[in-house]
LOKE-310612 format. One record per residue (C-alpha): y, z, x; residue in one letter. Coordinates in steps of 0.25 Angstrom, whole numbers, padded with zeros to 4 digits, always signed. Layout:
YZXA
...
end
This chain:
+0000+0000+0000F
+0009-0001+0012G
+0016+0010+0019T
+0020+0022+0012T
+0034+0025+0014T
+0044+0038+0013N
+0048+0043+0000A
+0062+0046+0006Y
+0064+0032+0013D
+0054+0021+0010P
+0056+0014+0023G
+0051+0027+0030L
+0037+0032+0033I
+0031+0042+0022A
+0023+0051+0033G
+0009+0052+0033G
-0002+0052+0032S
+0000+0057+0017S
+0013+0050+0017G
+0010+0043+0003G
+0007+0057-0003A
+0020+0063+0002A
+0028+0051-0003V
+0021+0050-0017A
+0024+0066-0019L
+0039+0063-0014A
+0041+0052-0024L
+0035+0061-0035R
+0022+0052-0037L
+0013+0063-0034L
+0013+0079-0038P
+0005+0082-0025V
-0003+0074-0014A
-0014+0078-0004D
-0016+0073+0010G
-0022+0077+0023S
-0014+0081+0035D
-0019+0080+0050M
-0007+0077+0057M
+0003+0080+0046G
-0001+0071+0035S
+0003+0080+0024L
+0015+0087+0031R
+0022+0073+0037N
+0023+0065+0025P
+0028+0077+0016A
+0040+0079+0027A
+0042+0065+0027F
+0043+0065+0011N
+0049+0078+0007N
+0037+0084+0000V
+0027+0095+0006F
+0014+0093+0013G
+0004+0104+0016F
-0007+0103+0027R
-0015+0116+0024P
-0023+0125+0034S
-0035+0118+0040Q
-0046+0119+0030G
-0038+0123+0018R
-0041+0110+0011V
-0055+0104+0014P
-0055+0092+0022H
-0066+0084+0018G
-0078+0085+0017P
-0078+0076+0030M
-0088+0071+0039P
-0083+0080+0049E
-0079+0095+0043V
-0077+0104+0056F
-0069+0097+0066V
-0059+0089+0057Q
-0048+0100+0057Q
-0035+0092+0059L
-0032+0086+0045A
-0032+0094+0032T
-0028+0090+0018E
-0017+0096+0010G
-0006+0095-0001P
+0007+0088-0003M
+0017+0090-0013G
+0032+0091-0018R
+0031+0106-0018T
+0023+0117-0012V
+0017+0121-0025T
+0011+0108-0026D
+0007+0107-0013V
+0000+0121-0013A
-0006+0118-0027R
-0012+0105-0022L
-0018+0113-0010L
-0025+0123-0019S
-0032+0111-0024T
-0035+0105-0011Q
-0039+0119-0003A
-0052+0126-0004G
-0065+0128+0003Y
-0076+0115+0003D
-0089+0118+0008A
-0089+0105+0013R
-0078+0108+0022V
-0082+0120+0029P
-0067+0123+0036L
-0061+0123+0023S
-0054+0136+0019L
-0059+0145+0007A
-0046+0151+0002D
-0044+0151-0012E
-0036+0138-0014P
-0029+0142-0027R
-0020+0152-0019D
-0012+0139-0014F
-0007+0136-0028G
-0003+0150-0031L
+0013+0153-0032D
+0018+0150-0018L
+0031+0159-0018Q
+0032+0169-0007Q
+0043+0177+0001D
+0046+0170+0012C
+0055+0181+0018N
+0053+0184+0033D
+0042+0174+0036L
+0043+0170+0050R
+0044+0156+0052L
+0041+0149+0066G
+0049+0136+0067W
+0041+0127+0078L
+0051+0115+0078G
+0049+0105+0087D
+0039+0113+0097Y
+0051+0116+0106N
+0056+0102+0107G
+0041+0097+0110Y
+0040+0089+0096L
+0050+0076+0096P
+0057+0074+0083M
+0066+0064+0077D
+0081+0070+0075D
+0083+0077+0062G
+0069+0082+0060V
+0069+0095+0068L
+0083+0098+0064S
+0080+0096+0049L
+0067+0106+0051C
+0076+0116+0058E
+0086+0115+0046S
+0075+0120+0037A
+0071+0132+0044L
+0084+0138+0037A
+0076+0136+0024D
+0065+0145+0029F
+0076+0155+0033S
+0081+0155+0019A
+0068+0159+0014L
+0068+0172+0022G
+0059+0167+0033C
+0062+0170+0048H
+0062+0156+0056V
+0061+0155+0071E
+0058+0144+0082A
+0044+0147+0088C
+0034+0139+0096Q
+0019+0139+0098P
+0013+0143+0112D
+0006+0129+0113F
+0009+0116+0120S
+0012+0106+0109M
+0008+0094+0118E
-0005+0100+0120R
-0006+0101+0104L
-0003+0087+0103W
-0014+0083+0113Q
-0024+0093+0105T
-0019+0084+0092W
-0022+0071+0098L
-0036+0076+0103T
-0040+0082+0088H
-0033+0069+0082R
-0041+0059+0090H
-0054+0067+0089F
-0053+0067+0074L
-0048+0054+0071V
-0058+0047+0079Q
-0069+0055+0072G
-0064+0050+0058S
-0061+0036+0062L
-0070+0033+0074G
-0080+0026+0066A
-0070+0016+0061A
-0064+0014+0075Y
-0079+0012+0080A
-0079-0001+0070D
-0072-0013+0077P
-0068-0017+0062Q
-0063-0005+0057K
-0056-0002+0070R
-0046-0013+0068T
-0041-0006+0055L
-0038+0007+0062L
-0024+0007+0066K
-0021+0009+0081P
-0017+0025+0079E
-0031+0027+0074A
-0037+0020+0084Q
-0030+0027+0095W
-0034+0040+0089E
-0049+0036+0088I
-0049+0031+0103E
-0042+0045+0107G
-0054+0051+0100G
-0064+0043+0106L
-0059+0047+0120R
-0060+0062+0117L
-0070+0072+0124T
-0076+0083+0118A
-0069+0092+0128A
-0055+0087+0124E
-0058+0089+0108V
-0062+0103+0112Y
-0050+0106+0120Q
-0041+0100+0109A
-0047+0110+0100S
-0045+0121+0110V
-0030+0117+0110A
-0029+0116+0095R
-0034+0130+0094S
-0024+0135+0104E
-0013+0128+0095W
-0019+0136+0083Y
-0018+0149+0091R
-0004+0146+0096A
+0001+0143+0082V
-0006+0156+0077S
+0002+0164+0086E
+0015+0159+0080L
+0009+0164+0067F
+0009+0177+0073E
+0024+0178+0073R
+0027+0168+0061Y
+0022+0165+0047D
+0024+0150+0047F
+0029+0139+0058L
+0038+0128+0054L
+0038+0114+0059L
+0044+0100+0057P
+0034+0092+0050T
+0038+0079+0056A
+0046+0074+0070Q
+0051+0063+0062V
+0058+0059+0049F
+0051+0047+0041P
+0052+0034+0048F
+0051+0020+0046D
+0039+0017+0040A
+0036+0003+0046R
+0035+0012+0059Q
+0020+0017+0062P
+0025+0030+0069W
+0037+0035+0076P
+0036+0030+0091R
+0048+0040+0095V
+0051+0052+0090V
+0063+0061+0095G
+0065+0052+0106G
+0050+0054+0111Q
+0040+0042+0111T
+0028+0046+0102M
+0016+0044+0110G
+0006+0043+0098T
+0006+0038+0085Y
+0007+0052+0079H
+0015+0059+0087R
+0027+0059+0080W
+0019+0068+0070M
+0016+0079+0081E
+0024+0090+0073V
+0012+0091+0063V
+0000+0094+0072I
+0003+0108+0074G
-0002+0114+0061P
-0013+0103+0061T
-0018+0108+0074L
-0018+0123+0069A
-0023+0119+0055G
-0011+0127+0050L
-0005+0125+0036P
+0007+0117+0037S
+0017+0112+0025I
+0028+0102+0027S
+0039+0105+0019V
+0052+0097+0017P
+0064+0102+0024V
+0075+0091+0021G
+0080+0077+0025F
+0088+0071+0037N
+0100+0064+0035P
+0092+0051+0032A
+0086+0058+0020G
+0072+0059+0026L
+0063+0071+0024P
+0056+0081+0034M
+0048+0093+0032G
+0044+0106+0039L
+0030+0111+0041Q
+0027+0127+0037I
+0015+0130+0045I
+0007+0143+0042G
-0004+0150+0049P
-0018+0146+0047A
-0022+0147+0032R
-0008+0151+0027A
-0007+0138+0018D
-0002+0147+0006R
+0009+0153+0016A
+0013+0141+0020V
+0015+0135+0006L
+0023+0148+0002Q
+0033+0146+0013L
+0033+0131+0009A
+0035+0134-0005Y
+0047+0144-0002A
+0053+0132+0006H
+0052+0123-0005E
+0058+0131-0015Q
+0072+0133-0006L
+0072+0118-0001T
+0066+0111-0013R
+0067+0098-0003W
+0058+0090-0013V
+0066+0092-0025E
+0080+0091-0017R
+0077+0078-0011R
+0067+0067-0018P
+0067+0054-0013P
+0078+0044-0015A
+0070+0035-0025C
+0066+0048-0034L
+0081+0051-0035Q
+0085+0037-0038S
+0075+0037-0049A
end
């Protein structure tokens, strides 16, 4: 059906991979939508279209059943919506233990659909920003997200800058290994068939070829690094109730452009490094919701991630709900085509 374009500018990208879901929500075509999130595929399109996208804790929504049910621990399914209440209610339908998925969580899923009102006074929030200048960002992204920190202060939260005790470059290399490993596992059979291989885009072939070069020792060491990252983030949660992080490093860009080659003046070495900001919650298996935080002067939306400790999905939704009641960006700034209608 062609390229799905942004609800706020039909010449720009919708984000992905659940871009169609986010645009349909923004244009009031659907009440809720679901999707999966490995590298921000629920969070990125939500930020690009001024809606909510929630990546639940690993295991919260049974992933599968699939051929492989133990090692596949990057992607997870989750809900999207125009309100946090809608997101929570869809999560209550999606969540729950499934005996066919041994790592799924057994908490009562109906709890997510209960009233989300919660006193946010004195909550401690850690602002990760751009990881002390590590992440390149286009002009206006970081400043817009920083301006949204005042909203959390208005809720009675205490916000301060913080950083994990971990090399972010090491985290990226850890991500590359895990992603190569899993993409090769899922698409390797198609790559092995010469006729099907031609149907795989170059980026997919690159991932598979990277997986084919991996050794068992490299995969194990990446798992060790991932575990150390989880512990580093857990240490932050000893001081903070939640962590805050921009959802994207760029604003929506030209839909004819496959991916940004340069971000913040830095050349992107891979097709997906412009989305590096989302890999932290993924690798730690933590609940993370992208909430709308406003628009740049060109009228393009941006989101901010609220990240909670492991399995604190309801608490993340409660803070997101409080922020929504204060800001109401979805109501305040519908897409122009709806305003004109």
